N, CA, C and O atoms as a GROMACS GRO file, in nm:
protein
  480
    1UNK      N    1  -6.681   0.379  -0.914
    1UNK     CA    2  -6.550   0.319  -0.922
    1UNK      C    3  -6.550   0.180  -0.862
    1UNK      O    4  -6.613   0.152  -0.760
    2UNK      N    5  -6.478   0.096  -0.930
    2UNK     CA    6  -6.469  -0.040  -0.881
    2UNK      C    7  -6.334  -0.059  -0.813
    2UNK      O    8  -6.230  -0.051  -0.878
    3UNK      N    9  -6.336  -0.083  -0.681
    3UNK     CA   10  -6.212  -0.093  -0.603
    3UNK      C   11  -6.158  -0.234  -0.597
    3UNK      O   12  -6.044  -0.255  -0.557
    4UNK      N   13  -6.238  -0.333  -0.634
    4UNK     CA   14  -6.194  -0.471  -0.623
    4UNK      C   15  -6.071  -0.503  -0.708
    4UNK      O   16  -5.980  -0.567  -0.657
    5UNK      N   17  -6.062  -0.461  -0.837
    5UNK     CA   18  -5.940  -0.491  -0.914
    5UNK      C   19  -5.816  -0.424  -0.856
    5UNK      O   20  -5.707  -0.481  -0.856
    6UNK      N   21  -5.833  -0.303  -0.806
    6UNK     CA   22  -5.718  -0.234  -0.746
    6UNK      C   23  -5.674  -0.304  -0.619
    6UNK      O   24  -5.554  -0.319  -0.594
    7UNK      N   25  -5.770  -0.348  -0.539
    7UNK     CA   26  -5.738  -0.420  -0.416
    7UNK      C   27  -5.672  -0.553  -0.447
    7UNK      O   28  -5.577  -0.593  -0.380
    8UNK      N   29  -5.723  -0.621  -0.548
    8UNK     CA   30  -5.665  -0.749  -0.589
    8UNK      C   31  -5.521  -0.731  -0.638
    8UNK      O   32  -5.434  -0.810  -0.603
    9UNK      N   33  -5.497  -0.630  -0.715
    9UNK     CA   34  -5.361  -0.601  -0.764
    9UNK      C   35  -5.269  -0.567  -0.647
    9UNK      O   36  -5.154  -0.612  -0.644
   10UNK      N   37  -5.317  -0.491  -0.552
   10UNK     CA   38  -5.238  -0.456  -0.434
   10UNK      C   39  -5.204  -0.580  -0.352
   10UNK      O   40  -5.091  -0.593  -0.305
   11UNK      N   41  -5.298  -0.671  -0.335
   11UNK     CA   42  -5.274  -0.796  -0.259
   11UNK      C   43  -5.171  -0.882  -0.330
   11UNK      O   44  -5.081  -0.937  -0.267
   12UNK      N   45  -5.182  -0.894  -0.461
   12UNK     CA   46  -5.085  -0.974  -0.539
   12UNK      C   47  -4.947  -0.910  -0.531
   12UNK      O   48  -4.847  -0.980  -0.515
   13UNK      N   49  -4.942  -0.780  -0.541
   13UNK     CA   50  -4.814  -0.709  -0.533
   13UNK      C   51  -4.747  -0.731  -0.397
   13UNK      O   52  -4.627  -0.759  -0.391
   14UNK      N   53  -4.822  -0.718  -0.290
   14UNK     CA   54  -4.767  -0.736  -0.154
   14UNK      C   55  -4.723  -0.880  -0.132
   14UNK      O   56  -4.620  -0.905  -0.070
   15UNK      N   57  -4.800  -0.975  -0.183
   15UNK     CA   58  -4.764  -1.117  -0.163
   15UNK      C   59  -4.636  -1.152  -0.240
   15UNK      O   60  -4.554  -1.229  -0.191
   16UNK      N   61  -4.619  -1.096  -0.359
   16UNK     CA   62  -4.496  -1.124  -0.434
   16UNK      C   63  -4.376  -1.054  -0.370
   16UNK      O   64  -4.265  -1.107  -0.375
   17UNK      N   65  -4.397  -0.938  -0.310
   17UNK     CA   66  -4.288  -0.868  -0.242
   17UNK      C   67  -4.240  -0.947  -0.122
   17UNK      O   68  -4.119  -0.954  -0.096
   18UNK      N   69  -4.331  -1.008  -0.047
   18UNK     CA   70  -4.291  -1.082   0.072
   18UNK      C   71  -4.216  -1.209   0.034
   18UNK      O   72  -4.134  -1.258   0.112
   19UNK      N   73  -4.242  -1.264  -0.085
   19UNK     CA   74  -4.170  -1.383  -0.129
   19UNK      C   75  -4.025  -1.350  -0.167
   19UNK      O   76  -3.938  -1.435  -0.151
   20UNK      N   77  -3.999  -1.231  -0.216
   20UNK     CA   78  -3.866  -1.197  -0.263
   20UNK      C   79  -3.773  -1.149  -0.151
   20UNK      O   80  -3.652  -1.138  -0.174
   21UNK      N   81  -3.824  -1.119  -0.033
   21UNK     CA   82  -3.740  -1.073   0.078
   21UNK      C   83  -3.694  -1.194   0.158
   21UNK      O   84  -3.777  -1.260   0.222
   22UNK      N   85  -3.564  -1.225   0.157
   22UNK     CA   86  -3.517  -1.341   0.233
   22UNK      C   87  -3.519  -1.312   0.383
   22UNK      O   88  -3.500  -1.199   0.426
   23UNK      N   89  -3.541  -1.416   0.459
   23UNK     CA   90  -3.540  -1.403   0.604
   23UNK      C   91  -3.404  -1.450   0.654
   23UNK      O   92  -3.363  -1.563   0.627
   24UNK      N   93  -3.334  -1.364   0.727
   24UNK     CA   94  -3.203  -1.397   0.780
   24UNK      C   95  -3.213  -1.424   0.929
   24UNK      O   96  -3.291  -1.360   1.000
   25UNK      N   97  -3.134  -1.518   0.973
   25UNK     CA   98  -3.124  -1.543   1.116
   25UNK      C   99  -2.986  -1.498   1.162
   25UNK      O  100  -2.899  -1.467   1.080
   26UNK      N  101  -2.966  -1.494   1.291
   26UNK     CA  102  -2.838  -1.450   1.347
   26UNK      C  103  -2.725  -1.542   1.301
   26UNK      O  104  -2.613  -1.496   1.280
   27UNK      N  105  -2.755  -1.670   1.284
   27UNK     CA  106  -2.653  -1.767   1.243
   27UNK      C  107  -2.610  -1.745   1.098
   27UNK      O  108  -2.498  -1.780   1.060
   28UNK      N  109  -2.698  -1.688   1.016
   28UNK     CA  110  -2.666  -1.664   0.875
   28UNK      C  111  -2.571  -1.546   0.854
   28UNK      O  112  -2.498  -1.542   0.755
   29UNK      N  113  -2.571  -1.451   0.947
   29UNK     CA  114  -2.489  -1.332   0.932
   29UNK      C  115  -2.345  -1.362   0.972
   29UNK      O  116  -2.321  -1.429   1.072
   30UNK      N  117  -2.251  -1.313   0.893
   30UNK     CA  118  -2.109  -1.339   0.918
   30UNK      C  119  -2.034  -1.207   0.927
   30UNK      O  120  -2.071  -1.109   0.862
   31UNK      N  121  -1.930  -1.207   1.006
   31UNK     CA  122  -1.843  -1.089   1.016
   31UNK      C  123  -1.752  -1.088   0.893
   31UNK      O  124  -1.678  -1.184   0.872
   32UNK      N  125  -1.756  -0.984   0.812
   32UNK     CA  126  -1.676  -0.983   0.689
   32UNK      C  127  -1.525  -0.974   0.715
   32UNK      O  128  -1.446  -0.996   0.623
   33UNK      N  129  -1.485  -0.941   0.837
   33UNK     CA  130  -1.342  -0.927   0.868
   33UNK      C  131  -1.281  -1.053   0.927
   33UNK      O  132  -1.161  -1.058   0.950
   34UNK      N  133  -1.362  -1.154   0.951
   34UNK     CA  134  -1.312  -1.281   1.005
   34UNK      C  135  -1.315  -1.383   0.891
   34UNK      O  136  -1.421  -1.406   0.832
   35UNK      N  137  -1.200  -1.445   0.860
   35UNK     CA  138  -1.199  -1.543   0.751
   35UNK      C  139  -1.281  -1.666   0.790
   35UNK      O  140  -1.292  -1.698   0.908
   36UNK      N  141  -1.338  -1.735   0.691
   36UNK     CA  142  -1.416  -1.855   0.720
   36UNK      C  143  -1.330  -1.961   0.789
   36UNK      O  144  -1.207  -1.961   0.776
   37UNK      N  145  -1.395  -2.052   0.861
   37UNK     CA  146  -1.321  -2.157   0.930
   37UNK      C  147  -1.248  -2.243   0.828
   37UNK      O  148  -1.300  -2.272   0.720
   38UNK      N  149  -1.129  -2.284   0.863
   38UNK     CA  150  -1.049  -2.366   0.773
   38UNK      C  151  -0.955  -2.284   0.686
   38UNK      O  152  -0.869  -2.341   0.619
   39UNK      N  153  -0.969  -2.153   0.685
   39UNK     CA  154  -0.883  -2.065   0.607
   39UNK      C  155  -0.797  -1.983   0.702
   39UNK      O  156  -0.840  -1.946   0.811
   40UNK      N  157  -0.675  -1.955   0.659
   40UNK     CA  158  -0.585  -1.869   0.736
   40UNK      C  159  -0.546  -1.751   0.650
   40UNK      O  160  -0.536  -1.761   0.528
   41UNK      N  161  -0.524  -1.640   0.716
   41UNK     CA  162  -0.474  -1.522   0.646
   41UNK      C  163  -0.324  -1.541   0.628
   41UNK      O  164  -0.253  -1.566   0.725
   42UNK      N  165  -0.276  -1.530   0.504
   42UNK     CA  166  -0.134  -1.549   0.475
   42UNK      C  167  -0.056  -1.426   0.520
   42UNK      O  168  -0.084  -1.314   0.478
   43UNK      N  169   0.040  -1.448   0.606
   43UNK     CA  170   0.127  -1.340   0.651
   43UNK      C  171   0.232  -1.314   0.543
   43UNK      O  172   0.284  -1.407   0.481
   44UNK      N  173   0.262  -1.187   0.520
   44UNK     CA  174   0.364  -1.152   0.420
   44UNK      C  175   0.501  -1.178   0.479
   44UNK      O  176   0.526  -1.154   0.597
   45UNK      N  177   0.592  -1.227   0.393
   45UNK     CA  178   0.729  -1.248   0.436
   45UNK      C  179   0.800  -1.113   0.442
   45UNK      O  180   0.752  -1.014   0.387
   46UNK      N  181   0.914  -1.110   0.509
   46UNK     CA  182   0.992  -0.986   0.517
   46UNK      C  183   1.032  -0.939   0.377
   46UNK      O  184   1.034  -0.819   0.349
   47UNK      N  185   1.063  -1.035   0.291
   47UNK     CA  186   1.102  -1.000   0.153
   47UNK      C  187   0.985  -0.935   0.078
   47UNK      O  188   1.005  -0.838   0.005
   48UNK      N  189   0.864  -0.987   0.096
   48UNK     CA  190   0.747  -0.929   0.032
   48UNK      C  191   0.717  -0.790   0.087
   48UNK      O  192   0.680  -0.699   0.012
   49UNK      N  193   0.733  -0.773   0.218
   49UNK     CA  194   0.710  -0.642   0.281
   49UNK      C  195   0.810  -0.540   0.229
   49UNK      O  196   0.774  -0.426   0.199
   50UNK      N  197   0.938  -0.582   0.217
   50UNK     CA  198   1.043  -0.492   0.168
   50UNK      C  199   1.018  -0.455   0.022
   50UNK      O  200   1.034  -0.340  -0.017
   51UNK      N  201   0.978  -0.553  -0.058
   51UNK     CA  202   0.950  -0.527  -0.200
   51UNK      C  203   0.834  -0.429  -0.215
   51UNK      O  204   0.838  -0.340  -0.300
   52UNK      N  205   0.732  -0.445  -0.133
   52UNK     CA  206   0.617  -0.353  -0.136
   52UNK      C  207   0.658  -0.213  -0.094
   52UNK      O  208   0.612  -0.114  -0.151
   53UNK      N  209   0.746  -0.205   0.006
   53UNK     CA  210   0.793  -0.076   0.055
   53UNK      C  211   0.881  -0.007  -0.049
   53UNK      O  212   0.875   0.115  -0.065
   54UNK      N  213   0.962  -0.085  -0.120
   54UNK     CA  214   1.050  -0.029  -0.224
   54UNK      C  215   0.968   0.036  -0.335
   54UNK      O  216   1.012   0.136  -0.394
   55UNK      N  217   0.851  -0.018  -0.365
   55UNK     CA  218   0.765   0.040  -0.468
   55UNK      C  219   0.710   0.176  -0.426
   55UNK      O  220   0.675   0.257  -0.511
   56UNK      N  221   0.704   0.201  -0.295
   56UNK     CA  222   0.649   0.326  -0.244
   56UNK      C  223   0.754   0.434  -0.221
   56UNK      O  224   0.720   0.546  -0.184
   57UNK      N  225   0.882   0.400  -0.242
   57UNK     CA  226   0.988   0.501  -0.225
   57UNK      C  227   0.966   0.618  -0.320
   57UNK      O  228   0.919   0.599  -0.432
   58UNK      N  229   1.002   0.739  -0.277
   58UNK     CA  230   0.981   0.855  -0.364
   58UNK      C  231   1.076   0.860  -0.484
   58UNK      O  232   1.051   0.936  -0.578
   59UNK      N  233   1.183   0.782  -0.483
   59UNK     CA  234   1.272   0.773  -0.599
   59UNK      C  235   1.325   0.632  -0.609
   59UNK      O  236   1.320   0.555  -0.513
   60UNK      N  237   1.376   0.599  -0.727
   60UNK     CA  238   1.430   0.465  -0.752
   60UNK      C  239   1.582   0.470  -0.748
   60UNK      O  240   1.640   0.578  -0.763
   61UNK      N  241   1.648   0.356  -0.728
   61UNK     CA  242   1.794   0.356  -0.732
   61UNK      C  243   1.851   0.413  -0.862
   61UNK      O  244   1.961   0.466  -0.863
   62UNK      N  245   1.775   0.401  -0.972
   62UNK     CA  246   1.821   0.454  -1.101
   62UNK      C  247   1.826   0.607  -1.100
   62UNK      O  248   1.896   0.668  -1.181
   63UNK      N  249   1.753   0.670  -1.008
   63UNK     CA  250   1.750   0.816  -0.999
   63UNK      C  251   1.874   0.873  -0.928
   63UNK      O  252   1.897   0.994  -0.931
   64UNK      N  253   1.953   0.787  -0.867
   64UNK     CA  254   2.075   0.831  -0.798
   64UNK      C  255   2.182   0.855  -0.905
   64UNK      O  256   2.220   0.763  -0.978
   65UNK      N  257   2.228   0.980  -0.914
   65UNK     CA  258   2.318   1.016  -1.022
   65UNK      C  259   2.465   1.011  -0.983
   65UNK      O  260   2.551   1.001  -1.070
   66UNK      N  261   2.495   1.019  -0.856
   66UNK     CA  262   2.635   1.013  -0.816
   66UNK      C  263   2.654   1.045  -0.669
   66UNK      O  264   2.561   1.085  -0.598
   67UNK      N  265   2.779   1.026  -0.625
   67UNK     CA  266   2.817   1.050  -0.486
   67UNK      C  267   2.940   1.140  -0.484
   67UNK      O  268   3.030   1.124  -0.566
   68UNK      N  269   2.942   1.234  -0.390
   68UNK     CA  270   3.058   1.320  -0.371
   68UNK      C  271   3.103   1.302  -0.227
   68UNK      O  272   3.026   1.322  -0.133
   69UNK      N  273   3.230   1.263  -0.211
   69UNK     CA  274   3.286   1.247  -0.076
   69UNK      C  275   3.401   1.344  -0.060
   69UNK      O  276   3.498   1.340  -0.135
   70UNK      N  277   3.389   1.430   0.038
   70UNK     CA  278   3.489   1.533   0.061
   70UNK      C  279   3.525   1.531   0.210
   70UNK      O  280   3.445   1.572   0.294
   71UNK      N  281   3.646   1.484   0.240
   71UNK     CA  282   3.690   1.468   0.379
   71UNK      C  283   3.587   1.384   0.456
   71UNK      O  284   3.566   1.267   0.424
   72UNK      N  285   3.523   1.441   0.556
   72UNK     CA  286   3.424   1.365   0.632
   72UNK      C  287   3.280   1.395   0.590
   72UNK      O  288   3.186   1.344   0.651
   73UNK      N  289   3.263   1.476   0.487
   73UNK     CA  290   3.129   1.508   0.438
   73UNK      C  291   3.096   1.423   0.316
   73UNK      O  292   3.180   1.402   0.229
   74UNK      N  293   2.973   1.374   0.312
   74UNK     CA  294   2.928   1.291   0.201
   74UNK      C  295   2.798   1.348   0.146
   74UNK      O  296   2.708   1.386   0.220
   75UNK      N  297   2.791   1.351   0.013
   75UNK     CA  298   2.674   1.403  -0.055
   75UNK      C  299   2.632   1.302  -0.162
   75UNK      O  300   2.714   1.229  -0.216
   76UNK      N  301   2.503   1.301  -0.190
   76UNK     CA  302   2.452   1.217  -0.300
   76UNK      C  303   2.367   1.307  -0.389
   76UNK      O  304   2.298   1.397  -0.341
   77UNK      N  305   2.374   1.282  -0.520
   77UNK     CA  306   2.295   1.359  -0.616
   77UNK      C  307   2.179   1.270  -0.663
   77UNK      O  308   2.198   1.165  -0.724
   78UNK      N  309   2.059   1.316  -0.631
   78UNK     CA  310   1.938   1.242  -0.667
   78UNK      C  311   1.848   1.336  -0.747
   78UNK      O  312   1.807   1.441  -0.698
   79UNK      N  313   1.818   1.297  -0.869
   79UNK     CA  314   1.732   1.380  -0.956
   79UNK      C  315   1.779   1.525  -0.958
   79UNK      O  316   1.698   1.617  -0.943
   80UNK      N  317   1.907   1.545  -0.978
   80UNK     CA  318   1.968   1.678  -0.988
   80UNK      C  319   1.960   1.760  -0.859
   80UNK      O  320   1.974   1.882  -0.862
   81UNK      N  321   1.938   1.695  -0.748
   81UNK     CA  322   1.938   1.762  -0.618
   81UNK      C  323   2.049   1.704  -0.532
   81UNK      O  324   2.066   1.582  -0.526
   82UNK      N  325   2.125   1.791  -0.466
   82UNK     CA  326   2.235   1.747  -0.381
   82UNK      C  327   2.183   1.733  -0.238
   82UNK      O  328   2.125   1.826  -0.182
   83UNK      N  329   2.204   1.614  -0.182
   83UNK     CA  330   2.154   1.583  -0.048
   83UNK      C  331   2.272   1.537   0.037
   83UNK      O  332   2.354   1.456  -0.007
   84UNK      N  333   2.280   1.589   0.159
   84UNK     CA  334   2.389   1.554   0.250
   84UNK      C  335   2.345   1.436   0.338
   84UNK      O  336   2.226   1.414   0.361
   85UNK      N  337   2.443   1.362   0.388
   85UNK     CA  338   2.415   1.252   0.478
   85UNK      C  339   2.339   1.304   0.600
   85UNK      O  340   2.371   1.412   0.652
   86UNK      N  341   2.239   1.231   0.646
   86UNK     CA  342   2.150   1.260   0.759
   86UNK      C  343   2.045   1.368   0.728
   86UNK      O  344   1.975   1.414   0.818
   87UNK      N  345   2.035   1.408   0.602
   87UNK     CA  346   1.930   1.504   0.562
   87UNK      C  347   1.798   1.430   0.539
   87UNK      O  348   1.796   1.311   0.506
   88UNK      N  349   1.688   1.504   0.556
   88UNK     CA  350   1.557   1.453   0.516
   88UNK      C  351   1.538   1.490   0.370
   88UNK      O  352   1.567   1.602   0.329
   89UNK      N  353   1.488   1.395   0.293
   89UNK     CA  354   1.470   1.418   0.150
   89UNK      C  355   1.347   1.341   0.102
   89UNK      O  356   1.345   1.218   0.107
   90UNK      N  357   1.247   1.411   0.056
   90UNK     CA  358   1.126   1.353   0.000
   90UNK      C  359   1.062   1.248   0.091
   90UNK      O  360   1.020   1.142   0.045
   91UNK      N  361   1.054   1.277   0.219
   91UNK     CA  362   0.986   1.188   0.312
   91UNK      C  363   1.070   1.075   0.370
   91UNK      O  364   1.017   0.988   0.438
   92UNK      N  365   1.200   1.077   0.342
   92UNK     CA  366   1.287   0.976   0.403
   92UNK      C  367   1.413   1.042   0.454
   92UNK      O  368   1.438   1.160   0.426
   93UNK      N  369   1.492   0.968   0.529
   93UNK     CA  370   1.617   1.020   0.584
   93UNK      C  371   1.733   0.946   0.519
   93UNK      O  372   1.735   0.823   0.516
   94UNK      N  373   1.828   1.022   0.466
   94UNK     CA  374   1.949   0.963   0.408
   94UNK      C  375   2.043   0.935   0.525
   94UNK      O  376   2.107   1.027   0.576
   95UNK      N  377   2.053   0.811   0.568
   95UNK     CA  378   2.131   0.778   0.687
   95UNK      C  379   2.280   0.759   0.655
   95UNK      O  380   2.366   0.818   0.720
   96UNK      N  381   2.309   0.676   0.555
   96UNK     CA  382   2.449   0.646   0.521
   96UNK      C  383   2.467   0.662   0.371
   96UNK      O  384   2.386   0.615   0.292
   97UNK      N  385   2.576   0.728   0.333
   97UNK     CA  386   2.613   0.741   0.192
   97UNK      C  387   2.748   0.673   0.173
   97UNK      O  388   2.846   0.708   0.239
   98UNK      N  389   2.752   0.577   0.085
   98UNK     CA  390   2.877   0.508   0.048
   98UNK      C  391   2.893   0.518  -0.103
   98UNK      O  392   2.803   0.562  -0.173
   99UNK      N  393   3.010   0.475  -0.153
   99UNK     CA  394   3.038   0.491  -0.295
   99UNK      C  395   2.949   0.404  -0.385
   99UNK      O  396   2.933   0.434  -0.503
  100UNK      N  397   2.892   0.295  -0.330
  100UNK     CA  398   2.811   0.206  -0.413
  100UNK      C  399   2.669   0.182  -0.360
  100UNK      O  400   2.593   0.107  -0.421
  101UNK      N  401   2.633   0.245  -0.247
  101UNK     CA  402   2.498   0.227  -0.195
  101UNK      C  403   2.460   0.338  -0.096
  101UNK      O  404   2.545   0.409  -0.042
  102UNK      N  405   2.330   0.349  -0.075
  102UNK     CA  406   2.274   0.440   0.027
  102UNK      C  407   2.198   0.356   0.128
  102UNK      O  408   2.144   0.250   0.094
  103UNK      N  409   2.194   0.402   0.250
  103UNK     CA  410   2.105   0.343   0.349
  103UNK      C  411   2.009   0.455   0.388
  103UNK      O  412   2.050   0.560   0.436
  104UNK      N  413   1.880   0.431   0.366
  104UNK     CA  414   1.779   0.531   0.397
  104UNK      C  415   1.682   0.476   0.501
  104UNK      O  416   1.666   0.355   0.514
  105UNK      N  417   1.619   0.566   0.574
  105UNK     CA  418   1.513   0.527   0.666
  105UNK      C  419   1.383   0.577   0.606
  105UNK      O  420   1.364   0.697   0.586
  106UNK      N  421   1.294   0.483   0.578
  106UNK     CA  422   1.166   0.514   0.516
  106UNK      C  423   1.058   0.440   0.591
  106UNK      O  424   1.059   0.317   0.597
  107UNK      N  425   0.966   0.513   0.649
  107UNK     CA  426   0.857   0.455   0.727
  107UNK      C  427   0.909   0.362   0.837
  107UNK      O  428   0.862   0.250   0.855
  108UNK      N  429   1.007   0.414   0.908
  108UNK     CA  430   1.068   0.349   1.025
  108UNK      C  431   1.143   0.220   0.991
  108UNK      O  432   1.167   0.137   1.079
  109UNK      N  433   1.182   0.202   0.864
  109UNK     CA  434   1.261   0.085   0.824
  109UNK      C  435   1.385   0.130   0.751
  109UNK      O  436   1.382   0.224   0.671
  110UNK      N  437   1.496   0.061   0.779
  110UNK     CA  438   1.621   0.090   0.707
  110UNK      C  439   1.620   0.010   0.578
  110UNK      O  440   1.593  -0.111   0.576
  111UNK      N  441   1.651   0.080   0.469
  111UNK     CA  442   1.655   0.016   0.338
  111UNK      C  443   1.787   0.050   0.272
  111UNK      O  444   1.827   0.167   0.267
  112UNK      N  445   1.856  -0.050   0.221
  112UNK     CA  446   1.981  -0.029   0.148
  112UNK      C  447   1.949  -0.021   0.000
  112UNK      O  448   1.886  -0.111  -0.056
  113UNK      N  449   1.992   0.087  -0.063
  113UNK     CA  450   1.970   0.108  -0.205
  113UNK      C  451   2.103   0.101  -0.279
  113UNK      O  452   2.179   0.198  -0.277
  114UNK      N  453   2.133  -0.011  -0.343
  114UNK     CA  454   2.256  -0.016  -0.422
  114UNK      C  455   2.236   0.061  -0.553
  114UNK      O  456   2.125   0.070  -0.605
  115UNK      N  457   2.344   0.116  -0.604
  115UNK     CA  458   2.335   0.187  -0.730
  115UNK      C  459   2.465   0.170  -0.807
  115UNK      O  460   2.569   0.140  -0.749
  116UNK      N  461   2.456   0.189  -0.938
  116UNK     CA  462   2.572   0.178  -1.024
  116UNK      C  463   2.615   0.317  -1.066
  116UNK      O  464   2.532   0.406  -1.084
  117UNK      N  465   2.744   0.335  -1.080
  117UNK     CA  466   2.793   0.463  -1.129
  117UNK      C  467   2.758   0.475  -1.276
  117UNK      O  468   2.770   0.379  -1.353
  118UNK      N  469   2.714   0.593  -1.314
  118UNK     CA  470   2.680   0.617  -1.454
  118UNK      C  471   2.802   0.664  -1.529
  118UNK      O  472   2.867   0.762  -1.491
  119UNK      N  473   2.832   0.594  -1.635
  119UNK     CA  474   2.947   0.631  -1.717
  119UNK      C  475   2.909   0.728  -1.828
  119UNK      O  476   2.791   0.741  -1.861
  120UNK      N  477   3.005   0.795  -1.884
  120UNK     CA  478   2.980   0.887  -1.994
  120UNK      C  479   2.986   0.814  -2.126
  120UNK      O  480   2.967   0.875  -2.232
   0.00000   0.00000   0.00000
């Protein structure tokens, strides 16, 4: 057996492998969570935060079907379910029920949900 061609192929293979592996220094490595110098992370405005939160609500204002007010008790009908004021409903708290809007607490924020009465 002739080992020289195999040895030559092995040497060429190792030399090409060492060329393709880049050498990194400590200065080349960057923290992926820190923005590059000269750039700032844009803070979301309160309006953008509220809009994002509204998308995560378990129901939309269009799902509110009506309000029933009887003496000091107030109820709202959402997706064919009757919910009383201060009840927990689908991960939020119905804080205030009025004839044209609801105030709910969702993820520790108060959100006012206006709605229109549905006509026949």
